[in-house]
Residue frames as qw, qx, qy, qz and C-alpha x, y, z in Angstrom:
[[0.000, 0.890, 0.456, 0.000, 0.00, 0.00, 0.00],
 [0.424, 0.148, 0.019, 0.893, 1.26, 3.45, -0.93],
 [0.018, -0.778, -0.383, 0.498, 0.26, 6.91, 0.18],
 [0.372, 0.348, 0.409, 0.757, -0.31, 9.34, -2.67],
 [0.019, 0.588, 0.294, -0.753, -1.21, 13.01, -2.72],
 [0.392, 0.680, 0.522, 0.334, -3.46, 14.52, -5.37],
 [0.310, -0.186, -0.001, 0.932, -1.87, 17.84, -6.24],
 [0.266, 0.709, 0.406, -0.512, -4.15, 20.85, -6.76],
 [0.269, 0.706, -0.221, -0.617, -4.95, 22.21, -10.18],
 [0.879, 0.441, 0.182, -0.024, -4.76, 20.98, -13.74],
 [0.423, -0.532, 0.540, 0.496, -1.53, 20.12, -15.52],
 [0.691, 0.664, -0.111, -0.265, -0.51, 20.05, -19.17],
 [0.746, -0.188, 0.504, 0.394, 1.84, 17.72, -21.01],
 [0.362, 0.877, -0.085, -0.303, 3.66, 19.62, -23.73],
 [0.805, 0.051, 0.354, 0.473, 6.11, 19.02, -26.54],
 [0.138, 0.905, -0.189, -0.356, 8.53, 21.51, -28.04],
 [0.786, 0.558, -0.255, 0.076, 10.99, 20.92, -30.88],
 [0.867, -0.187, -0.100, 0.452, 14.35, 19.36, -30.03],
 [0.513, 0.180, -0.059, 0.837, 16.87, 21.90, -28.85],
 [0.201, -0.805, -0.258, -0.495, 14.31, 24.34, -27.46],
 [0.167, 0.345, -0.533, 0.755, 15.41, 26.41, -24.49],
 [0.175, -0.394, -0.786, 0.444, 13.82, 26.28, -21.05],
 [0.066, -0.729, -0.456, -0.506, 10.60, 28.31, -21.26],
 [0.035, 0.395, -0.318, 0.861, 10.52, 31.46, -19.16],
 [0.547, -0.406, 0.132, -0.720, 8.89, 31.35, -15.76],
 [0.846, -0.112, -0.509, -0.111, 9.31, 27.64, -15.00],
 [0.453, 0.104, -0.624, 0.628, 11.82, 28.10, -12.20],
 [0.241, -0.199, 0.277, -0.908, 9.45, 30.56, -10.56],
 [0.767, -0.173, -0.296, -0.542, 6.52, 28.16, -10.94],
 [0.762, -0.049, -0.612, 0.204, 8.46, 25.38, -9.24],
 [0.231, 0.141, -0.513, 0.814, 9.58, 27.75, -6.48],
 [0.453, -0.214, 0.063, -0.863, 5.91, 28.66, -5.94],
 [0.506, -0.114, 0.748, -0.413, 5.11, 25.04, -5.10],
 [0.845, 0.375, 0.052, -0.377, 3.90, 23.57, -8.39],
 [0.743, -0.158, 0.579, 0.296, 5.49, 20.64, -10.17],
 [0.506, 0.776, -0.236, -0.295, 7.39, 21.32, -13.38],
 [0.745, -0.216, 0.559, 0.293, 9.40, 18.73, -15.30],
 [0.486, 0.778, -0.257, -0.305, 11.44, 19.42, -18.42],
 [0.778, -0.179, 0.552, 0.240, 13.16, 16.59, -20.29],
 [0.348, 0.731, -0.400, -0.430, 15.43, 17.15, -23.26],
 [0.801, 0.014, 0.570, 0.183, 16.03, 14.29, -25.74],
 [0.253, -0.196, 0.565, 0.760, 17.49, 14.32, -29.25],
 [0.064, 0.422, 0.786, 0.447, 13.92, 14.14, -30.61],
 [0.257, -0.755, -0.413, -0.440, 11.99, 16.61, -28.42],
 [0.024, 0.203, -0.546, 0.812, 11.67, 18.70, -25.30],
 [0.461, -0.484, -0.714, -0.207, 8.93, 17.19, -23.15],
 [0.033, -0.264, 0.371, -0.890, 7.37, 19.43, -20.52],
 [0.380, -0.580, -0.721, -0.006, 4.95, 18.83, -17.71],
 [0.116, 0.092, -0.238, 0.960, 3.66, 22.06, -16.17],
 [0.232, 0.481, 0.593, -0.603, 0.60, 23.70, -14.65],
 [0.417, 0.576, 0.652, 0.263, -2.05, 24.14, -17.35],
 [0.083, 0.975, 0.181, -0.102, -1.84, 27.92, -17.04],
 [0.290, -0.760, 0.431, 0.390, 1.91, 27.90, -17.84],
 [0.820, 0.324, 0.418, 0.216, 1.90, 26.18, -21.25],
 [0.304, -0.464, 0.338, 0.761, 4.78, 27.57, -23.36],
 [0.508, 0.661, -0.051, -0.549, 3.95, 29.33, -26.61],
 [0.487, 0.543, -0.594, -0.340, 4.18, 27.12, -29.68],
 [0.206, -0.241, 0.934, -0.162, 3.98, 23.83, -27.79],
 [0.571, -0.173, -0.692, -0.406, 1.89, 20.83, -28.75],
 [0.271, -0.273, 0.569, -0.727, -0.36, 20.36, -25.71],
 [0.516, -0.322, -0.774, -0.174, -2.41, 17.63, -24.03],
 [0.032, -0.054, 0.537, -0.841, -4.51, 18.99, -21.17],
 [0.306, -0.707, 0.438, -0.463, -6.06, 18.84, -18.59],
 [0.717, 0.017, -0.674, 0.178, -4.33, 16.19, -16.48],
 [0.579, -0.752, 0.123, -0.290, -4.29, 15.72, -12.69],
 [0.442, 0.528, -0.651, 0.319, -1.08, 14.92, -10.87],
 [0.855, -0.503, -0.066, -0.106, -0.53, 12.38, -8.09],
 [0.212, 0.688, -0.624, 0.305, 2.69, 12.27, -6.04],
 [0.829, -0.199, -0.506, 0.131, 3.89, 9.18, -4.19],
 [0.484, -0.858, 0.143, -0.099, 4.71, 10.07, -0.58],
 [0.788, 0.354, -0.312, 0.396, 8.46, 10.06, -0.38],
 [0.270, 0.624, -0.645, -0.349, 11.27, 9.98, -0.32],
 [0.980, 0.102, 0.096, -0.141, 11.24, 6.60, -2.04],
 [0.494, -0.551, 0.592, 0.319, 14.55, 4.76, -1.95],
 [0.461, 0.579, -0.483, -0.469, 16.01, 4.23, -5.40],
 [0.023, 0.260, -0.965, -0.030, 16.70, 0.57, -4.58],
 [0.541, 0.236, 0.643, -0.488, 12.99, -0.21, -4.13],
 [0.053, 0.014, -0.794, -0.606, 11.34, -2.11, -6.97],
 [0.091, -0.446, -0.875, -0.168, 7.74, -2.26, -8.07],
 [0.013, 0.445, 0.400, -0.801, 6.60, 1.10, -6.69],
 [0.310, 0.314, -0.273, -0.855, 5.44, 2.51, -10.00],
 [0.303, -0.043, -0.884, -0.354, 4.14, -0.89, -11.15],
 [0.087, -0.370, -0.843, 0.381, 1.89, -1.12, -8.09],
 [0.216, 0.524, 0.228, -0.792, 0.21, 2.12, -9.17],
 [0.290, 0.350, -0.533, -0.714, 0.18, 1.61, -12.92],
 [0.074, -0.065, -0.984, -0.152, -1.23, -1.93, -12.88],
 [0.154, 0.525, 0.747, -0.377, -4.61, -1.11, -11.28],
 [0.252, 0.629, -0.023, -0.735, -4.94, 1.91, -13.56],
 [0.176, 0.265, -0.780, -0.539, -4.21, -0.22, -16.62],
 [0.030, 0.272, 0.960, -0.057, -6.82, -2.73, -15.45],
 [0.173, 0.680, 0.504, -0.502, -9.30, 0.17, -15.19],
 [0.517, 0.521, 0.449, 0.510, -8.20, 1.36, -18.66],
 [0.110, -0.976, -0.061, 0.180, -7.04, 4.74, -17.34],
 [0.704, 0.505, -0.100, 0.490, -4.16, 6.12, -19.39],
 [0.562, -0.757, -0.039, 0.330, -1.23, 7.66, -17.54],
 [0.470, 0.731, -0.274, 0.412, 1.85, 9.82, -17.88],
 [0.786, -0.586, -0.068, 0.185, 4.53, 8.99, -15.31],
 [0.459, 0.674, -0.366, 0.448, 7.87, 10.44, -14.35],
 [0.791, -0.468, -0.272, 0.285, 10.29, 10.03, -11.50],
 [0.048, 0.890, -0.315, 0.326, 12.62, 12.25, -9.53],
 [0.325, 0.375, -0.769, 0.403, 15.42, 11.35, -7.16],
 [0.231, -0.152, 0.659, -0.699, 12.98, 11.37, -4.22],
 [0.522, 0.275, 0.663, -0.461, 9.70, 10.03, -5.58],
 [0.189, 0.229, 0.799, 0.523, 7.39, 9.14, -8.46],
 [0.339, 0.358, 0.155, -0.856, 4.65, 11.19, -10.08],
 [0.222, 0.289, 0.888, 0.282, 1.70, 9.96, -12.07],
 [0.297, 0.248, -0.009, -0.922, -0.72, 11.98, -14.16],
 [0.267, 0.388, 0.879, 0.075, -4.17, 10.88, -15.25],
 [0.029, -0.403, -0.429, -0.808, -6.60, 12.69, -17.55],
 [0.217, -0.051, 0.412, -0.883, -8.80, 15.00, -15.48],
 [0.691, -0.019, -0.231, -0.684, -11.91, 13.41, -17.04],
 [0.799, -0.025, -0.600, -0.037, -10.79, 10.00, -15.68],
 [0.010, 0.479, -0.604, 0.637, -9.78, 11.16, -12.19],
 [0.725, -0.259, 0.274, -0.576, -12.78, 9.60, -10.41],
 [0.967, 0.140, -0.189, -0.099, -12.09, 6.22, -12.04],
 [0.529, 0.485, -0.550, 0.427, -8.37, 6.48, -11.27],
 [0.251, -0.461, 0.543, -0.656, -8.98, 7.24, -7.60],
 [0.881, -0.123, 0.130, -0.438, -11.41, 4.33, -7.37],
 [0.893, 0.286, -0.335, 0.094, -8.93, 1.91, -8.95],
 [0.301, 0.505, -0.588, 0.555, -6.11, 3.06, -6.70],
 [0.509, -0.379, 0.428, -0.643, -8.31, 2.77, -3.59],
 [0.958, 0.009, -0.031, -0.286, -9.45, -0.71, -4.60],
 [0.768, 0.370, -0.439, 0.286, -5.78, -1.70, -4.92],
 [0.721, -0.503, -0.335, 0.339, -5.18, -0.60, -1.32],
 [0.412, 0.208, -0.070, 0.885, -3.50, 2.75, -1.96],
 [0.154, -0.769, -0.463, 0.412, -4.45, 5.82, 0.06],
 [0.319, 0.450, 0.253, 0.795, -4.91, 9.11, -1.79],
 [0.166, -0.638, -0.405, 0.633, -5.16, 12.42, 0.04],
 [0.305, 0.679, 0.425, 0.515, -6.70, 15.39, -1.71]]
């Protein structure tokens, strides 16, 4: 059983062309207590940010809701993300997941939040809102 927190507000998953710079204002958004993740690959810049901070020119999927696993989670632990993803897959709720040094995050479409919370609860996880 895991403890998860449902973060407030809607989030967006965005894509910018490869080589794009860090959009303005993201450091400030993170400092203000929201989650922001920027990943650069040779093919794209993938961004997760609050829905009201979508960078200009980005391809966008929104709205999503963000769940955070209570951490810190030791890097040597196995199966943490699988224990969350499996019940959601069984409930046919699509996800976007990412990890940090301290914990894991999981996003679900806002329109499927009720189903996601039900599936996670049925699997024995506790979600605080």
